[in-house]
Backbone of each chain as ProteinMPNN parsed JSONL, in Angstrom:
{"seq_chain_A": "MATLHVLSHSPFTDSRLSSCLRILGSQDALLLCGDAVYALQDGSAQRQALELMPENIALYALNEDVQARGLLCPTRLKQVDYPGFVALSCQYDKVNTWL", "coords_chain_A": {"N_chain_A": [[17.281, -25.98, -12.815], [17.047, -23.373, -10.694], [15.34, -20.374, -9.865], [15.203, -17.416, -8.416], [12.847, -15.345, -7.426], [11.507, -12.16, -7.838], [9.64, -9.909, -6.469], [8.358, -6.398, -6.507], [5.785, -4.726, -6.544], [2.958, -3.312, -5.353], [0.4, -5.537, -4.918], [-2.059, -5.414, -4.548], [-2.871, -3.995, -7.112], [-1.715, -4.696, -8.931], [-1.28, -7.42, -11.253], [0.785, -9.203, -10.297], [1.619, -10.954, -8.986], [0.327, -12.792, -8.205], [0.42, -13.914, -11.105], [3.198, -15.147, -10.949], [3.22, -16.82, -8.801], [1.561, -18.446, -9.808], [2.884, -19.64, -11.693], [5.738, -20.389, -10.454], [8.701, -22.582, -9.744], [9.097, -25.951, -8.776], [11.448, -24.983, -7.45], [12.074, -23.232, -6.928], [12.442, -19.842, -5.985], [10.601, -17.298, -4.26], [10.514, -13.804, -3.215], [9.94, -11.383, -1.506], [9.654, -7.316, -1.778], [9.853, -3.86, -1.411], [6.437, -2.596, -1.954], [5.439, -4.92, -2.482], [5.447, -6.325, -0.059], [3.621, -5.813, 0.692], [1.304, -7.824, 1.028], [1.264, -9.007, 2.898], [-0.417, -8.61, 4.353], [-2.292, -8.842, 7.222], [-5.42, -10.673, 6.64], [-5.67, -10.711, 3.928], [-6.47, -12.151, 0.766], [-4.395, -12.224, -0.448], [-2.208, -12.894, 1.03], [-3.035, -15.056, 2.342], [-2.937, -16.488, 0.143], [-0.277, -16.886, -0.127], [0.425, -18.143, 2.101], [-0.458, -20.664, 1.675], [1.494, -22.019, -0.208], [3.166, -24.328, -1.351], [5.556, -26.164, 1.079], [8.001, -26.718, 0.048], [8.812, -24.561, -1.325], [10.485, -21.761, -1.152], [10.08, -18.92, 0.796], [10.696, -15.391, 0.76], [10.756, -12.232, 2.796], [11.553, -8.563, 2.879], [12.908, -7.39, 5.497], [13.411, -4.965, 6.04], [11.642, -3.478, 4.506], [9.157, -4.26, 5.441], [8.555, -3.997, 8.426], [8.408, -0.736, 7.763], [6.185, -0.33, 7.037], [4.258, -1.489, 9.009], [3.95, -4.039, 9.133], [3.115, -7.223, 10.117], [5.063, -10.231, 9.724], [3.99, -13.449, 8.779], [5.265, -16.84, 9.661], [5.335, -18.37, 7.699], [7.043, -17.143, 6.165], [10.206, -16.075, 5.596], [12.621, -13.522, 7.218], [14.591, -11.58, 5.571], [17.447, -9.391, 5.273], [19.098, -6.182, 3.62], [21.712, -8.073, 2.992], [21.483, -9.932, 3.08], [19.729, -10.515, 0.909], [21.552, -10.015, -1.444], [22.605, -12.427, -0.783], [21.352, -14.402, -1.312], [20.292, -13.997, -3.987], [23.141, -14.695, -5.501], [22.919, -17.171, -4.338], [20.697, -18.399, -6.276], [20.202, -19.9, -9.181], [19.635, -17.909, -11.236], [18.048, -14.677, -11.332], [14.809, -13.45, -11.111], [13.347, -10.628, -11.637], [10.506, -8.88, -11.143], [10.02, -6.196, -12.992]], "CA_chain_A": [[17.607, -24.224, -13.061], [16.547, -22.981, -9.716], [15.3, -18.859, -10.087], [14.502, -16.291, -7.19], [11.826, -14.091, -8.117], [11.303, -10.59, -6.984], [8.558, -8.884, -6.694], [8.494, -4.98, -5.642], [4.604, -4.264, -6.46], [1.768, -3.875, -4.482], [-0.216, -6.956, -4.731], [-3.538, -5.228, -4.806], [-3.329, -3.089, -7.711], [-1.95, -5.503, -10.487], [-1.306, -9.31, -11.286], [1.938, -9.642, -10.741], [2.1, -12.087, -7.687], [-0.606, -14.441, -8.623], [1.102, -14.627, -12.038], [4.449, -15.245, -10.422], [2.604, -17.748, -7.533], [1.502, -19.562, -10.657], [4.413, -20.143, -12.532], [6.413, -20.596, -9.754], [8.906, -24.152, -10.439], [9.442, -26.395, -7.547], [12.923, -26.073, -6.926], [11.772, -21.606, -7.346], [11.946, -18.772, -4.429], [10.157, -15.901, -4.061], [11.551, -12.778, -2.497], [9.012, -9.628, -1.261], [10.247, -6.325, -1.24], [8.642, -2.867, -1.786], [5.26, -2.799, -2.11], [5.224, -6.197, -2.799], [5.548, -7.04, 1.341], [1.656, -5.807, 1.31], [1.051, -9.039, 0.669], [1.613, -9.659, 3.821], [-1.617, -7.862, 5.29], [-3.324, -9.932, 7.666], [-7.033, -10.857, 6.29], [-6.428, -10.845, 2.547], [-6.763, -12.949, -0.032], [-2.775, -12.542, -1.108], [-1.458, -13.465, 2.413], [-4.022, -16.467, 2.494], [-2.262, -17.76, -1.488], [1.462, -17.251, 0.305], [0.549, -19.203, 3.659], [-0.805, -22.129, 1.227], [2.15, -22.335, -0.853], [3.997, -26.034, -0.758], [6.616, -25.828, 1.776], [9.186, -26.886, -1.111], [8.619, -23.413, -1.981], [10.965, -20.529, -0.377], [9.586, -17.39, 0.815], [11.499, -14.457, 1.686], [10.371, -11.2, 2.413], [12.748, -8.227, 2.802], [12.562, -7.444, 7.07], [12.781, -3.13, 6.46], [9.832, -2.991, 3.977], [8.011, -5.073, 6.536], [8.799, -2.827, 9.122], [8.182, 0.225, 7.227], [4.684, -0.648, 6.387], [3.79, -1.366, 10.309], [3.072, -4.857, 9.037], [3.664, -8.37, 10.867], [5.236, -10.76, 8.902], [3.842, -14.574, 9.158], [6.285, -17.659, 10.067], [5.728, -19.444, 6.312], [8.318, -16.388, 5.041], [11.574, -15.77, 6.64], [12.502, -12.042, 6.845], [15.704, -10.985, 5.221], [18.14, -7.887, 5.371], [19.971, -6.249, 2.458], [22.885, -8.86, 2.793], [20.495, -11.276, 2.608], [18.973, -10.303, -0.189], [22.28, -9.976, -2.318], [22.856, -13.521, -0.413], [20.107, -14.923, -1.737], [20.559, -13.667, -5.328], [23.754, -15.532, -5.566], [22.477, -18.644, -4.483], [20.421, -18.856, -7.156], [20.866, -19.732, -10.22], [18.699, -17.055, -12.037], [17.342, -14.009, -10.425], [13.704, -12.897, -12.645], [12.628, -9.339, -11.15], [8.974, -8.533, -12.027], [9.564, -4.988, -13.024]], "C_chain_A": [[16.84, -23.575, -11.795], [16.381, -21.485, -9.667], [14.576, -18.401, -8.568], [13.53, -15.641, -7.632], [11.445, -12.829, -7.337], [10.216, -10.107, -7.367], [8.74, -7.434, -5.739], [7.228, -4.271, -5.915], [3.884, -4.635, -6.01], [0.827, -5.192, -5.441], [-1.719, -6.896, -5.069], [-3.788, -4.463, -6.059], [-2.509, -3.888, -8.882], [-1.826, -7.053, -10.295], [-0.291, -10.437, -10.939], [2.552, -11.116, -9.815], [1.343, -13.179, -7.447], [0.116, -14.943, -9.723], [2.267, -15.317, -11.487], [4.027, -16.719, -9.616], [2.029, -19.082, -8.793], [2.343, -20.121, -11.452], [5.583, -20.544, -12.06], [7.116, -22.511, -10.184], [9.324, -24.518, -9.047], [10.73, -26.155, -6.505], [13.045, -23.775, -6.353], [11.673, -21.28, -5.923], [11.244, -17.785, -4.515], [10.633, -14.941, -2.684], [10.37, -11.353, -2.681], [9.75, -8.633, -0.774], [9.502, -4.992, -1.687], [7.118, -3.135, -1.092], [4.778, -4.037, -2.449], [4.784, -6.728, -1.274], [4.119, -6.692, 1.724], [0.61, -6.714, 1.737], [0.689, -10.019, 1.808], [0.47, -9.382, 4.807], [-2.104, -9.154, 5.607], [-4.547, -9.667, 6.826], [-6.792, -10.639, 4.939], [-6.036, -11.989, 1.892], [-4.988, -13.086, -0.647], [-1.838, -13.261, -0.219], [-2.099, -15.297, 2.492], [-3.305, -17.451, 1.032], [-1.039, -17.702, -0.617], [0.931, -18.348, 1.568], [0.211, -21.056, 3.046], [0.068, -22.408, 0.144], [2.743, -23.58, -0.449], [5.303, -25.489, -0.168], [7.819, -25.99, 1.406], [9.638, -25.454, -1.187], [9.667, -22.091, -1.019], [10.753, -19.213, -0.61], [10.192, -16.85, 1.556], [10.726, -12.984, 1.519], [11.312, -9.512, 2.99], [12.236, -7.209, 4.389], [12.356, -5.713, 7.017], [11.43, -2.544, 5.43], [8.77, -3.21, 4.633], [7.8, -4.074, 7.234], [8.349, -1.357, 9.085], [6.983, 0.277, 7.619], [3.511, -1.133, 7.989], [3.235, -2.942, 9.797], [3.888, -6.171, 10.046], [3.941, -9.734, 9.258], [5.18, -12.433, 9.23], [4.653, -15.556, 8.876], [6.869, -18.303, 8.492], [6.802, -18.393, 5.805], [8.978, -16.175, 6.227], [12.05, -14.472, 6.076], [14.317, -12.183, 6.127], [16.15, -9.748, 5.256], [18.708, -7.717, 4.128], [21.058, -7.677, 2.538], [22.468, -10.309, 2.406], [20.297, -11.536, 1.4], [19.668, -10.792, -1.363], [23.077, -11.526, -2.104], [22.341, -15.08, -2.039], [20.563, -15.022, -3.28], [21.909, -14.439, -6.109], [23.877, -16.765, -5.041], [22.091, -19.137, -5.172], [20.822, -18.62, -8.415], [20.847, -18.875, -10.967], [18.264, -15.972, -10.754], [16.026, -13.542, -11.825], [12.717, -11.818, -11.345], [11.748, -9.102, -12.325], [9.122, -7.17, -11.895], [8.353, -4.44, -13.187]], "O_chain_A": [[15.721, -23.203, -12.149], [17.476, -21.015, -9.36], [13.7, -18.944, -7.895], [13.773, -15.404, -8.815], [11.104, -12.824, -6.154], [9.887, -9.905, -8.536], [9.146, -7.392, -4.578], [7.299, -3.085, -5.591], [3.647, -5.838, -5.908], [0.904, -5.423, -6.648], [-2.435, -7.751, -5.59], [-4.977, -4.185, -6.218], [-2.867, -3.486, -9.988], [-2.225, -7.713, -9.336], [-0.269, -11.661, -11.068], [3.482, -11.908, -9.964], [1.546, -14.179, -6.758], [0.521, -16.105, -9.689], [2.116, -16.513, -11.735], [4.653, -17.722, -9.959], [2.104, -20.3, -8.637], [2.263, -21.307, -11.775], [6.461, -20.993, -12.797], [6.444, -23.415, -10.681], [9.794, -23.708, -8.249], [11.024, -26.672, -5.427], [13.897, -23.248, -5.637], [11.167, -21.907, -4.992], [11.755, -17.22, -5.482], [10.974, -15.288, -1.553], [10.114, -10.633, -3.647], [10.4, -8.704, 0.269], [8.489, -5.146, -2.369], [6.813, -3.702, -0.042], [3.581, -4.139, -2.717], [3.834, -7.508, -1.213], [3.524, -7.093, 2.724], [-0.417, -6.595, 2.407], [0.165, -11.133, 1.839], [0.444, -9.88, 5.933], [-2.309, -10.147, 4.908], [-4.72, -8.552, 6.335], [-7.848, -10.268, 4.425], [-5.282, -12.794, 2.439], [-4.575, -14.092, -1.224], [-0.931, -14.02, -0.562], [-1.517, -16.367, 2.668], [-3.207, -18.675, 0.936], [-0.73, -18.856, -0.32], [1.407, -19.484, 1.571], [0.452, -22.14, 3.577], [-0.48, -23.132, -0.687], [2.818, -23.873, 0.745], [6.0, -24.62, -0.691], [8.758, -25.591, 2.095], [10.841, -25.207, -1.109], [9.065, -21.638, -0.045], [11.003, -18.507, -1.587], [10.447, -17.222, 2.701], [10.211, -12.599, 0.47], [11.866, -9.899, 4.019], [11.295, -6.418, 4.323], [11.485, -5.138, 7.669], [10.624, -1.622, 5.552], [7.689, -2.627, 4.552], [6.983, -3.218, 6.892], [7.973, -0.773, 10.101], [6.693, 0.965, 8.598], [2.281, -1.089, 7.976], [2.045, -3.14, 10.045], [4.998, -6.051, 10.565], [3.27, -9.961, 8.251], [6.133, -12.887, 9.864], [5.038, -15.462, 7.71], [8.006, -18.595, 8.12], [7.527, -18.845, 4.919], [8.6, -16.104, 7.397], [11.998, -14.195, 4.878], [15.035, -13.121, 6.475], [15.291, -8.866, 5.273], [18.915, -8.703, 3.422], [20.755, -8.364, 1.563], [22.891, -11.28, 1.778], [20.601, -12.581, 0.826], [19.17, -11.566, -2.181], [23.935, -11.905, -2.901], [22.688, -15.893, -2.896], [21.128, -16.024, -3.718], [21.741, -14.773, -7.282], [24.885, -17.439, -5.252], [22.498, -20.283, -5.36], [21.483, -17.675, -8.846], [21.882, -18.708, -11.612], [18.165, -16.282, -9.567], [16.239, -13.376, -13.026], [11.833, -12.122, -10.545], [11.867, -9.079, -13.55], [8.572, -6.644, -10.928], [8.222, -3.216, -13.171]]}, "seq_chain_B": "MSKSLLIISRQAPCSGPGAREALDIALAGGAFDLPIGLLFLDDGVFQLSSAQQPATLQQKDLSANLQALPMFGVEALYVSQRSLAERGLQDQPSSLAVERLDDSSISALIDRYDQVITL", "coords_chain_B": {"N_chain_B": [[-17.594, 32.492, -6.202], [-15.765, 29.9, -5.081], [-14.273, 26.783, -7.045], [-15.079, 23.637, -6.249], [-12.663, 20.72, -5.44], [-12.065, 17.509, -5.778], [-10.045, 15.636, -4.302], [-8.453, 12.185, -5.338], [-6.517, 10.021, -4.049], [-4.734, 7.308, -4.805], [-2.308, 5.682, -3.936], [0.118, 3.701, -2.173], [1.744, 4.891, 0.805], [4.685, 4.923, 0.682], [5.699, 3.902, -1.614], [6.4, 5.755, -4.015], [6.447, 9.693, -4.836], [3.326, 9.837, -5.04], [1.574, 10.035, -2.825], [2.238, 11.436, -0.883], [2.116, 13.727, -2.548], [-0.476, 14.28, -3.349], [-1.631, 14.555, -0.843], [-0.29, 17.261, -0.528], [-1.624, 19.104, -2.507], [-4.007, 18.37, -1.518], [-3.541, 20.365, 1.485], [-2.621, 22.91, 0.174], [-4.677, 23.561, -0.998], [-6.549, 23.667, 0.847], [-5.395, 25.824, 2.444], [-6.251, 27.786, 1.419], [-8.802, 28.321, 1.473], [-10.273, 27.223, 0.038], [-12.741, 24.695, -0.839], [-12.266, 21.153, -0.414], [-12.323, 18.029, -1.073], [-11.037, 14.964, -0.049], [-10.386, 11.274, -1.033], [-9.653, 8.063, -0.042], [-8.274, 5.429, -1.885], [-7.959, 2.136, -2.962], [-4.53, 1.391, -3.092], [-4.12, 3.821, -1.729], [-5.765, 3.272, 0.959], [-3.587, 2.403, 2.921], [-1.962, 4.352, 3.682], [-3.815, 5.273, 5.501], [-2.189, 3.392, 7.621], [-1.717, 3.016, 11.27], [0.239, 2.013, 12.063], [3.256, 2.177, 10.593], [6.29, 2.977, 10.484], [7.943, 4.79, 9.02], [10.702, 5.59, 8.851], [12.344, 4.166, 8.887], [13.074, 3.266, 6.171], [14.277, 5.566, 6.09], [12.433, 7.548, 5.336], [10.349, 10.382, 5.598], [7.449, 10.737, 8.111], [4.345, 10.549, 7.001], [1.724, 9.882, 8.083], [1.505, 12.028, 10.087], [1.493, 14.267, 8.767], [-1.581, 13.992, 7.721], [-2.791, 13.757, 9.628], [-2.54, 16.916, 10.097], [-4.408, 18.074, 7.943], [-7.391, 18.488, 8.867], [-6.962, 20.971, 10.769], [-6.597, 22.423, 8.697], [-8.897, 22.826, 7.417], [-9.634, 20.889, 5.802], [-11.966, 18.682, 6.145], [-13.347, 16.879, 4.827], [-13.695, 13.993, 4.579], [-12.589, 10.725, 3.165], [-13.299, 7.188, 2.785], [-12.505, 4.43, 1.019], [-15.137, 1.756, 1.084], [-14.505, -0.67, -0.226], [-11.796, -1.262, -1.022], [-10.705, -0.898, 1.884], [-11.78, -3.687, 2.597], [-10.145, -5.296, 0.54], [-8.387, -5.134, 1.207], [-8.08, -6.502, 3.372], [-8.527, -4.629, 5.825], [-10.592, -3.78, 7.522], [-11.122, -4.027, 9.879], [-9.447, -2.585, 10.864], [-7.203, -0.253, 13.236], [-8.088, 3.602, 12.353], [-5.7, 6.192, 11.433], [-6.606, 8.343, 11.225], [-9.648, 10.694, 11.459], [-12.026, 9.181, 9.06], [-14.628, 9.367, 6.482], [-16.13, 6.118, 5.759], [-16.904, 5.088, 2.766], [-19.032, 3.388, 0.054], [-19.041, 1.379, -2.825], [-20.977, 3.024, -4.2], [-21.882, 5.209, -3.455], [-19.407, 6.56, -3.655], [-19.294, 6.914, -6.299], [-21.521, 9.237, -6.274], [-20.097, 10.386, -4.72], [-17.91, 11.66, -6.622], [-19.949, 12.866, -8.62], [-20.663, 14.947, -6.824], [-18.653, 17.222, -6.443], [-17.334, 19.702, -8.022], [-14.573, 19.784, -9.656], [-11.918, 17.003, -10.364], [-9.251, 15.32, -9.376], [-7.118, 12.479, -9.75], [-4.356, 10.767, -8.079]], "CA_chain_B": [[-17.781, 30.712, -5.529], [-14.998, 29.166, -5.734], [-14.847, 25.392, -7.525], [-14.687, 22.548, -5.207], [-11.56, 19.892, -5.957], [-12.136, 16.535, -4.895], [-8.322, 14.878, -4.63], [-8.731, 11.056, -4.999], [-5.335, 9.205, -3.512], [-4.541, 5.998, -4.35], [-0.867, 5.312, -4.151], [0.581, 3.811, -0.732], [2.939, 5.548, 1.056], [6.378, 4.447, 0.801], [6.146, 3.863, -2.942], [6.826, 7.219, -4.521], [6.005, 10.777, -4.165], [2.036, 9.903, -5.352], [0.899, 10.082, -1.646], [2.611, 13.067, -0.812], [1.697, 14.844, -3.184], [-2.083, 14.248, -3.345], [-1.579, 15.575, 0.217], [0.097, 18.609, -0.779], [-2.274, 19.224, -2.699], [-5.106, 18.726, -0.762], [-3.664, 20.87, 2.639], [-2.535, 24.037, -0.077], [-6.139, 23.891, -1.277], [-7.349, 24.006, 2.232], [-4.743, 26.675, 3.164], [-6.872, 29.102, 0.143], [-9.969, 27.86, 1.81], [-11.275, 25.88, -1.031], [-13.719, 23.35, -0.394], [-11.242, 20.382, -0.71], [-12.12, 16.566, -0.499], [-9.615, 13.802, 0.21], [-10.796, 10.105, -0.77], [-8.229, 6.869, 0.359], [-8.899, 4.425, -2.892], [-7.596, 1.591, -3.801], [-3.384, 1.308, -2.064], [-4.371, 4.497, -0.643], [-6.024, 3.613, 2.323], [-2.911, 1.865, 3.357], [-1.612, 5.92, 4.28], [-4.142, 5.714, 6.987], [-2.296, 2.507, 8.132], [-1.318, 4.019, 12.139], [1.382, 1.062, 12.97], [4.337, 2.717, 10.077], [7.64, 3.212, 10.867], [8.672, 5.249, 8.058], [12.185, 5.72, 9.234], [13.371, 2.558, 8.56], [13.562, 3.608, 5.127], [15.054, 7.06, 5.843], [11.05, 8.257, 4.455], [8.941, 11.037, 6.828], [5.78, 10.063, 8.343], [3.368, 10.831, 6.143], [0.253, 10.26, 8.924], [2.202, 13.574, 11.003], [0.645, 15.265, 7.675], [-2.231, 13.957, 7.491], [-2.986, 14.577, 11.06], [-2.901, 18.599, 9.762], [-5.553, 18.584, 7.156], [-8.398, 19.502, 9.986], [-6.648, 22.426, 11.014], [-6.3, 23.186, 7.392], [-9.955, 23.093, 7.063], [-9.727, 20.108, 5.099], [-12.566, 17.902, 6.707], [-13.979, 16.295, 3.786], [-12.063, 13.027, 4.111], [-13.511, 9.754, 2.632], [-12.365, 5.922, 1.951], [-13.024, 3.236, 0.157], [-15.294, 0.512, 2.156], [-14.008, -1.799, -0.514], [-10.63, -1.152, -0.563], [-10.704, -1.814, 2.879], [-12.282, -4.722, 2.942], [-9.663, -6.469, 0.173], [-6.761, -5.769, 2.021], [-7.888, -7.157, 5.366], [-8.213, -3.558, 6.905], [-11.903, -3.005, 7.995], [-11.219, -3.705, 11.302], [-8.071, -1.41, 11.906], [-7.915, 1.36, 13.4], [-7.118, 4.241, 11.123], [-4.955, 7.137, 12.227], [-7.412, 9.921, 11.02], [-11.106, 10.301, 11.204], [-12.566, 9.045, 7.765], [-16.086, 9.128, 6.787], [-16.465, 4.751, 4.672], [-18.349, 5.233, 1.646], [-19.316, 2.108, -0.814], [-18.994, 2.069, -4.311], [-22.285, 4.163, -5.366], [-21.795, 6.733, -2.442], [-17.61, 7.073, -4.066], [-19.934, 7.256, -7.717], [-22.024, 9.899, -5.949], [-19.407, 11.743, -4.268], [-17.353, 12.922, -7.643], [-20.676, 13.784, -8.946], [-20.702, 16.481, -6.273], [-17.454, 18.234, -7.078], [-16.943, 20.459, -9.403], [-13.668, 19.16, -10.182], [-11.605, 16.082, -9.732], [-7.81, 14.909, -9.641], [-6.816, 11.569, -8.941], [-3.338, 10.319, -8.003]], "C_chain_B": [[-16.632, 30.247, -5.915], [-15.235, 27.55, -5.523], [-14.337, 24.584, -6.567], [-13.88, 21.475, -6.162], [-11.974, 18.863, -5.075], [-10.623, 15.88, -4.984], [-8.816, 13.042, -4.519], [-6.886, 10.273, -4.74], [-5.211, 7.49, -3.689], [-2.984, 5.237, -4.547], [-0.689, 5.183, -2.096], [1.565, 4.757, -0.544], [4.589, 5.615, 1.262], [6.659, 4.637, -0.328], [6.887, 4.898, -4.022], [5.859, 8.733, -3.966], [4.15, 10.865, -4.115], [1.421, 10.611, -4.187], [0.898, 11.669, -1.063], [2.221, 14.293, -1.875], [-0.006, 15.698, -3.593], [-2.592, 15.101, -1.87], [-1.205, 16.635, 0.138], [-0.754, 19.736, -1.203], [-3.614, 19.703, -2.07], [-4.83, 20.181, 0.897], [-2.78, 22.431, 1.723], [-3.926, 24.149, -0.372], [-6.715, 24.649, 0.346], [-7.017, 25.413, 2.765], [-5.52, 28.015, 2.832], [-8.205, 29.037, 0.49], [-10.723, 27.156, 1.178], [-11.615, 25.034, -0.369], [-13.11, 22.139, -1.0], [-11.972, 19.357, -0.338], [-11.499, 15.624, -0.865], [-10.71, 12.495, 0.025], [-9.524, 9.352, -1.037], [-8.937, 6.147, -1.016], [-7.3, 3.617, -3.112], [-6.093, 1.699, -3.297], [-3.05, 2.32, -1.291], [-4.827, 4.444, 0.279], [-4.563, 2.945, 3.481], [-2.098, 3.387, 3.802], [-2.24, 6.133, 5.579], [-3.909, 4.158, 8.057], [-1.453, 3.35, 9.91], [0.217, 3.184, 12.816], [2.858, 1.265, 11.732], [4.927, 3.233, 10.883], [8.722, 3.68, 9.469], [10.255, 5.48, 7.682], [13.245, 4.791, 8.707], [13.613, 2.629, 7.542], [13.947, 4.809, 4.937], [13.584, 7.949, 5.183], [10.644, 9.23, 6.127], [7.72, 9.867, 7.147], [4.817, 10.738, 7.34], [1.741, 11.236, 7.237], [0.573, 11.442, 9.565], [1.242, 14.563, 10.463], [-0.711, 15.097, 7.448], [-3.07, 14.282, 8.223], [-3.396, 16.686, 10.733], [-4.198, 19.264, 8.748], [-6.811, 19.088, 7.759], [-8.357, 20.583, 10.267], [-6.43, 23.349, 9.517], [-7.783, 23.437, 6.906], [-10.473, 22.226, 5.999], [-10.263, 18.713, 6.465], [-13.164, 17.036, 6.051], [-13.222, 14.985, 4.002], [-13.199, 11.317, 3.79], [-12.384, 8.297, 2.379], [-12.894, 5.198, 1.778], [-13.594, 2.097, 1.21], [-14.492, -0.751, 1.339], [-12.741, -2.121, -0.88], [-9.766, -1.583, 0.547], [-10.589, -3.3, 3.186], [-11.282, -5.781, 1.959], [-8.015, -6.133, 0.255], [-7.057, -6.177, 3.477], [-8.165, -5.915, 6.517], [-9.116, -3.114, 7.573], [-12.478, -2.769, 9.145], [-10.159, -2.95, 12.253], [-8.083, -0.197, 12.165], [-7.357, 2.665, 12.15], [-6.727, 5.502, 11.712], [-5.605, 8.674, 12.01], [-8.985, 9.417, 11.007], [-11.494, 10.157, 9.681], [-13.47, 8.847, 7.589], [-16.089, 7.561, 5.794], [-17.177, 5.096, 3.485], [-18.257, 3.553, 0.703], [-19.258, 2.528, -2.301], [-20.25, 3.14, -4.82], [-22.0, 4.985, -4.474], [-20.364, 7.173, -3.624], [-18.505, 8.145, -5.606], [-20.728, 9.218, -7.562], [-21.49, 11.423, -5.702], [-18.963, 12.684, -5.736], [-18.52, 13.694, -8.249], [-21.163, 15.349, -8.092], [-20.131, 17.552, -6.2], [-17.325, 18.684, -8.091], [-15.838, 19.9, -10.325], [-12.792, 17.788, -9.416], [-9.9, 15.681, -10.161], [-7.567, 13.221, -8.921], [-5.011, 11.188, -9.456], [-2.635, 9.556, -7.401]], "O_chain_B": [[-16.416, 30.156, -7.124], [-15.863, 26.988, -4.625], [-13.23, 24.79, -6.068], [-14.205, 21.285, -7.334], [-12.224, 19.061, -3.886], [-10.23, 15.699, -6.136], [-9.535, 12.715, -3.575], [-6.241, 10.168, -5.784], [-5.539, 6.646, -2.855], [-2.763, 4.302, -5.318], [-1.045, 5.922, -1.178], [2.158, 5.358, -1.44], [5.345, 6.321, 1.93], [7.628, 5.352, -0.584], [7.874, 4.616, -4.702], [4.984, 8.838, -3.107], [3.594, 11.691, -3.392], [0.8, 11.656, -4.379], [0.081, 12.574, -0.893], [2.123, 15.514, -1.75], [-0.447, 16.808, -3.891], [-3.499, 15.922, -1.743], [-1.852, 17.364, 0.89], [-0.803, 20.863, -0.708], [-4.151, 20.81, -2.046], [-5.807, 20.818, 1.291], [-2.245, 23.177, 2.544], [-4.409, 25.125, 0.202], [-7.108, 25.764, 0.689], [-7.835, 26.128, 3.344], [-5.545, 29.024, 3.536], [-8.936, 29.739, -0.21], [-11.697, 26.533, 1.599], [-11.009, 24.561, 0.592], [-13.394, 21.988, -2.188], [-12.449, 19.494, 0.788], [-11.37, 15.389, -2.067], [-11.739, 12.492, 0.699], [-8.62, 9.653, -1.817], [-10.144, 6.328, -1.177], [-6.16, 4.042, -3.301], [-6.288, 2.694, -2.6], [-2.175, 2.274, -0.426], [-4.619, 5.44, 0.972], [-4.637, 3.072, 4.703], [-1.346, 3.018, 4.704], [-1.769, 6.773, 6.519], [-4.725, 3.733, 8.875], [-0.63, 4.242, 9.701], [0.984, 3.582, 13.693], [3.695, 0.39, 11.958], [4.497, 3.854, 11.854], [9.775, 3.186, 9.065], [10.809, 5.527, 6.584], [14.412, 4.76, 8.315], [14.663, 2.01, 7.369], [14.02, 5.267, 3.797], [13.791, 8.991, 4.561], [10.669, 8.844, 7.296], [7.321, 8.791, 6.7], [5.085, 11.933, 7.213], [1.004, 12.222, 7.239], [-0.456, 12.116, 9.61], [0.501, 15.348, 11.054], [-1.232, 16.079, 6.92], [-4.043, 14.958, 7.888], [-4.319, 17.386, 11.148], [-4.731, 20.374, 8.747], [-7.338, 20.072, 7.239], [-9.321, 21.343, 10.176], [-6.187, 24.545, 9.358], [-7.92, 24.251, 5.992], [-11.465, 22.527, 5.336], [-9.571, 18.089, 7.269], [-13.666, 16.175, 6.774], [-12.072, 14.936, 3.566], [-14.32, 11.073, 4.236], [-11.217, 8.276, 1.987], [-13.977, 5.074, 2.349], [-12.848, 1.562, 2.031], [-13.943, -1.659, 1.962], [-12.509, -3.313, -1.081], [-8.715, -2.223, 0.529], [-9.71, -3.932, 3.772], [-11.35, -6.975, 2.254], [-6.986, -6.56, -0.269], [-6.321, -6.135, 4.462], [-8.075, -6.077, 7.734], [-8.887, -2.143, 8.293], [-13.415, -2.086, 9.557], [-9.994, -2.759, 13.458], [-8.687, 0.734, 11.632], [-6.45, 2.559, 11.325], [-7.492, 5.931, 12.576], [-5.239, 9.76, 12.46], [-9.454, 8.318, 10.713], [-11.231, 11.156, 9.012], [-13.881, 7.995, 8.377], [-16.028, 7.97, 4.634], [-18.348, 5.437, 3.657], [-17.333, 2.761, 0.884], [-19.386, 3.642, -2.808], [-20.202, 3.896, -5.79], [-21.737, 6.001, -5.118], [-20.505, 8.148, -4.362], [-18.441, 9.343, -5.884], [-20.563, 10.135, -8.367], [-21.797, 12.582, -5.981], [-19.345, 13.818, -6.023], [-18.399, 14.902, -8.457], [-21.722, 16.368, -8.498], [-20.647, 18.647, -5.978], [-17.193, 18.028, -9.124], [-16.044, 19.595, -11.499], [-12.911, 17.532, -8.218], [-9.511, 15.823, -11.32], [-7.835, 12.927, -7.756], [-4.51, 11.259, -10.578], [-1.463, 9.395, -7.744]]}, "name": "protein", "num_of_chains": 2, "seq": "MATLHVLSHSPFTDSRLSSCLRILGSQDALLLCGDAVYALQDGSAQRQALELMPENIALYALNEDVQARGLLCPTRLKQVDYPGFVALSCQYDKVNTWLMSKSLLIISRQAPCSGPGAREALDIALAGGAFDLPIGLLFLDDGVFQLSSAQQPATLQQKDLSANLQALPMFGVEALYVSQRSLAERGLQDQPSSLAVERLDDSSISALIDRYDQVITL"}
């Protein structure tokens, strides 16, 4: 059972991202939206952790949140729009939103 | 003699009203000639990023309001060196001239002000 994990909180102010990366299953995927996209900030430990994730784990970022914050998305992550977000939510067996 | 107020802004610009409200307090205080200081801490340092496009989220650009601070007499502007470094922002240009402070200077800064508010 593959799970899509959705993070929307800044990775610099709490431990959701690091906890999530630790417990991701090999079939799971991670989608960053809202302030969670600050994990893509160049030069941060959080971005490095994302880039070091095994290739089989799919990583996504919501395009408009990346743009609004003036960030550059590394190639390791695929950018999706809202229809893509919905498609991913349907594609995985379940969605775990880290509220 | 009016009391001095230090505002500590630690919210990222797009995440909610916190960043704007901190800025509004600073601007209002400046308009009344109060001695105001503004410190960007934690995710608040993202407010200083010059590459933001908040229109993508149908939001107004906060950085335009930041530029108004000196015009309102708010010139004591500080940012945490540690918060910048943790986010890989230490070499990035800032949209506003702010003084970088280390942790001990921040504690001395807070000490200097009569009142402090953190948003």
